[in-house]
C-alpha positions as CSV (number, residue, x, y, z in Angstrom):
1,M,115.0,102.3,50.2
2,D,118.6,103.1,49.3
3,D,121.1,101.2,51.6
4,E,123.2,104.3,52.1
5,L,120.1,106.3,53.1
6,L,119.1,103.5,55.5
7,A,122.5,103.4,57.1
8,T,122.5,107.2,57.5
9,G,119.1,107.0,59.2
10,I,120.4,104.3,61.6
11,D,123.4,106.4,62.5
12,E,121.2,109.3,63.3
13,L,119.4,107.3,66.0
14,E,120.2,108.5,69.6
15,D,120.0,104.9,70.7
16,V,122.5,102.1,70.0
17,F,121.6,99.9,67.1
18,Y,123.2,96.5,66.6
19,I,123.1,93.2,64.8
20,F,125.2,90.2,65.8
21,S,125.4,86.6,64.5
22,A,124.0,83.5,66.1
23,D,127.7,82.8,67.1
24,G,127.9,86.1,68.9
25,D,129.9,88.2,66.5
26,F,129.0,91.8,65.8
27,L,127.9,92.2,62.2
28,E,126.4,95.7,62.0
29,W,126.2,98.7,64.4
30,N,125.6,102.4,64.3
31,E,127.8,105.2,65.3
32,Q,126.4,105.3,68.8
33,L,128.0,102.0,69.8
34,P,131.6,103.2,69.6
35,A,130.6,106.6,70.8
36,V,129.1,105.1,74.0
37,T,131.5,102.3,74.7
38,G,134.8,104.1,73.7
39,Y,135.8,101.2,71.4
40,N,136.6,101.8,67.8
41,D,134.9,100.0,64.9
42,D,137.8,97.6,64.4
43,E,137.8,96.6,68.1
44,I,134.0,96.1,68.1
45,G,134.3,93.9,65.0
46,E,136.4,91.5,67.1
47,M,134.1,91.5,70.1
48,S,130.9,89.8,71.1
49,P,128.0,91.5,72.9
50,K,129.0,89.9,76.2
51,D,132.4,91.6,76.1
52,L,130.6,94.9,76.9
53,F,129.5,93.6,80.3
54,S,131.1,92.2,83.4
55,G,130.3,90.1,86.4
56,D,126.6,89.2,86.8
57,E,125.6,91.5,84.0
58,R,127.6,89.4,81.5
59,E,125.8,86.3,82.7
60,V,122.4,87.9,82.3
61,I,123.2,89.1,78.8
62,G,124.4,85.6,77.9
63,E,121.3,84.0,79.2
64,T,119.1,86.5,77.4
65,I,120.8,85.8,74.1
66,E,120.4,82.0,74.6
67,E,116.7,82.5,75.4
68,V,116.1,84.4,72.2
69,Q,118.0,81.8,70.1
70,E,116.0,79.0,71.7
71,R,112.6,80.5,71.6
72,G,112.9,82.7,68.6
73,T,111.0,85.5,70.3
74,R,111.7,89.1,71.1
75,T,112.6,90.2,74.7
76,T,114.0,93.1,76.6
77,V,116.7,93.2,79.3
78,Q,118.3,95.8,81.5
79,A,122.0,95.7,82.3
80,N,124.9,98.1,83.0
81,L,127.0,98.5,79.8
82,E,130.7,98.8,80.7
83,T,132.7,101.3,78.7
84,R,136.3,101.0,77.8
85,G,137.1,103.3,80.7
86,G,135.3,101.0,83.1
87,T,132.2,103.3,83.6
88,E,129.0,101.4,83.9
89,V,126.0,102.9,82.2
90,P,122.4,101.5,82.8
91,Y,120.8,100.4,79.5
92,E,117.7,98.7,78.3
93,F,118.2,96.5,75.3
94,S,115.6,95.1,73.0
95,V,116.7,91.7,71.6
96,S,115.0,90.4,68.5
97,P,115.7,87.3,66.4
98,L,116.3,87.5,62.7
99,T,115.2,84.1,61.3
100,S,115.3,82.2,58.1
101,D,113.2,79.1,57.5
102,G,112.5,79.1,61.3
103,D,116.2,79.2,62.3
104,V,117.7,82.2,64.2
105,E,120.5,83.4,62.0
106,A,121.2,86.7,63.7
107,I,120.0,89.0,66.5
108,A,119.2,92.7,66.2
109,G,118.1,95.3,68.7
110,I,118.2,98.7,70.2
111,G,120.0,99.8,73.3
112,R,118.7,102.8,75.2
113,D,120.4,104.7,78.0
114,I,118.1,104.7,81.0
115,T,120.2,106.8,83.3
116,D,117.6,109.5,83.6
117,R,114.8,107.0,84.1
118,R,116.7,105.3,86.9
119,E,117.3,108.6,88.5
120,N,113.6,109.5,88.3
121,E,112.8,106.2,90.0
122,R,115.3,106.9,92.8
123,R,113.8,110.4,93.2
124,L,110.3,108.9,93.3
125,R,111.3,106.5,96.1
126,S,112.9,109.4,98.0
127,L,109.8,111.5,97.5
128,A,107.6,108.8,98.9
129,Q,109.8,108.4,101.9
130,E,109.9,112.2,102.5
131,V,106.1,112.4,102.2
132,R,105.7,109.8,105.0
133,N,107.5,112.2,107.3
134,L,105.7,115.4,106.4
135,S,103.7,117.3,108.9
136,M,102.5,120.0,106.5
137,P,99.0,119.5,105.2
138,V,99.6,120.7,101.7
139,V,103.0,120.7,100.0
140,E,104.5,121.0,96.5
141,I,106.4,117.8,95.9
142,W,107.3,118.3,92.2
143,D,107.0,121.1,89.8
144,G,103.3,121.3,89.1
145,V,102.4,118.6,91.6
146,I,101.0,119.1,95.1
147,L,100.1,116.7,97.8
148,T,97.7,116.7,100.8
149,T,97.3,114.0,103.3
150,V,94.1,113.2,105.2
151,V,94.5,111.5,108.5
152,G,91.6,110.3,110.7
153,S,88.1,111.6,110.1
154,L,87.2,114.4,107.7
155,D,84.5,116.4,109.4
156,T,82.9,119.5,107.9
157,Q,85.3,122.0,109.6
158,K,88.4,120.0,108.7
159,A,87.2,119.5,105.1
160,E,86.6,123.2,104.6
161,R,90.1,124.0,105.9
162,L,91.6,121.3,103.8
163,T,89.8,122.4,100.6
164,E,90.8,126.1,101.2
165,D,94.5,125.2,101.8
166,L,94.5,122.9,98.8
167,L,93.0,125.4,96.4
168,D,95.3,128.2,97.7
169,R,98.3,126.0,97.1
170,I,97.1,125.1,93.6
171,V,96.8,128.7,92.6
172,E,100.1,129.7,94.3
173,A,102.1,126.8,92.7
174,E,100.2,126.9,89.4
175,A,99.8,123.1,90.0
176,A,98.4,120.8,87.3
177,V,98.0,117.8,89.6
178,A,96.7,117.4,93.2
179,L,97.4,114.2,95.0
180,I,95.0,113.5,97.9
181,D,96.3,110.6,100.1
182,I,93.8,109.0,102.4
183,T,96.0,106.2,103.6
184,G,95.5,107.5,107.1
185,V,91.8,107.3,106.9
186,A,90.8,104.2,108.8
187,A,87.1,104.3,107.9
188,L,84.9,106.2,105.6
189,D,81.3,107.3,106.3
190,T,78.9,109.1,104.0
191,A,79.8,112.6,105.3
192,T,83.5,112.0,104.8
193,A,83.0,110.6,101.3
194,Q,80.9,113.7,100.4
195,H,83.5,116.0,101.7
196,L,86.1,114.2,99.6
197,I,83.9,114.6,96.5
198,D,83.4,118.3,97.2
199,T,87.1,118.8,97.4
200,I,87.7,117.0,94.2
201,N,85.1,119.1,92.4
202,A,86.6,122.3,93.7
203,V,90.1,121.2,92.5
204,N,88.7,120.4,89.0
205,L,87.1,123.8,88.8
206,L,90.6,125.3,89.0
207,G,91.6,123.1,86.0
208,A,93.8,120.7,88.0
209,N,93.6,116.9,87.9
210,V,93.2,114.8,91.0
211,V,94.8,111.5,92.0
212,I,93.4,109.8,95.1
213,T,95.8,107.4,96.8
214,G,95.6,105.0,99.7
215,I,92.2,103.6,99.0
216,S,92.2,100.3,100.8
217,P,89.8,97.4,99.8
218,D,87.6,98.2,102.8
219,I,87.3,101.8,101.8
220,A,86.7,100.9,98.2
221,Q,83.8,98.6,99.3
222,T,82.4,101.3,101.6
223,L,82.4,103.8,98.7
224,V,80.5,101.3,96.6
225,Q,78.0,100.7,99.4
226,L,77.5,104.4,99.8
227,G,76.9,104.9,96.1
228,V,79.9,107.2,95.7
229,K,81.2,107.0,92.1
230,L,84.8,107.9,91.3
231,E,84.8,106.8,87.6
232,D,86.2,110.2,86.5
233,V,88.9,110.3,89.2
234,E,92.3,108.6,89.0
235,T,92.6,106.3,92.0
236,Q,95.7,104.3,93.2
237,S,96.1,101.9,96.1
238,S,99.4,103.4,97.2
239,L,101.1,106.8,97.4
240,M,104.0,105.4,95.4
241,E,101.8,104.5,92.5
242,G,99.9,107.8,92.8
243,L,103.2,109.7,92.6
244,R,104.2,107.6,89.5
245,V,100.9,108.6,87.8
246,A,101.1,112.2,88.7
247,L,104.7,112.6,87.5
248,T,104.0,110.7,84.3
249,W,101.3,113.3,83.6
250,Q,104.0,115.9,84.0
251,G,106.2,114.2,81.4
252,V,108.5,112.2,83.7
253,K,109.4,108.8,82.3
254,F,109.7,105.7,84.3
255,E,110.4,102.0,83.6
């Protein structure tokens, strides 16, 4: 491949690309590095990677570089890159050794801005906390994602009402994913398990996917003993993990 064409391709990357020597001097970088940091090419040429970080972050980057040099293996690290103006931007860096005859002669990698990912994580935690305080039986917690919580027993009357409310909300919100949290269910009997299965089947008929959360080890064992099979249903032990799965299905990216 033509060197000029390769350089153009690297410059077109949305991520930061870099190569620095074993001594810690920048050798190559794409246009994103000066664009993100605010330093010009001449200034970057006089810097080491650690100069783009401060405090504990600087120490973490230094330790990561030493680890790659000593082990000769690729790794990733997250740290806040500090721009010329003092702004800290969360980044995830891949750090890969470039070796010759077994010796690390340089280190190359990609740096990716994870600001949006961090914000999604924060919103996910906030959502989980809000859900814990909800009194409504069925709510839309994200675009295309609804949640219902089951507390106590699930008798026939309660199950019918729950299913009806859930299906109505799916249609109203045009939801693609329904979370059913059973953290508040202390015990599960055959009738309750069957009501749960019936609800899942009804949701699937509307074309929505189901995530069951809050299945404790005791309930999981009970389901096995009752012969209830959930192979085709996504299950998670906690609401937090269930939210992560549901939002991932909706295209939200997390770490």
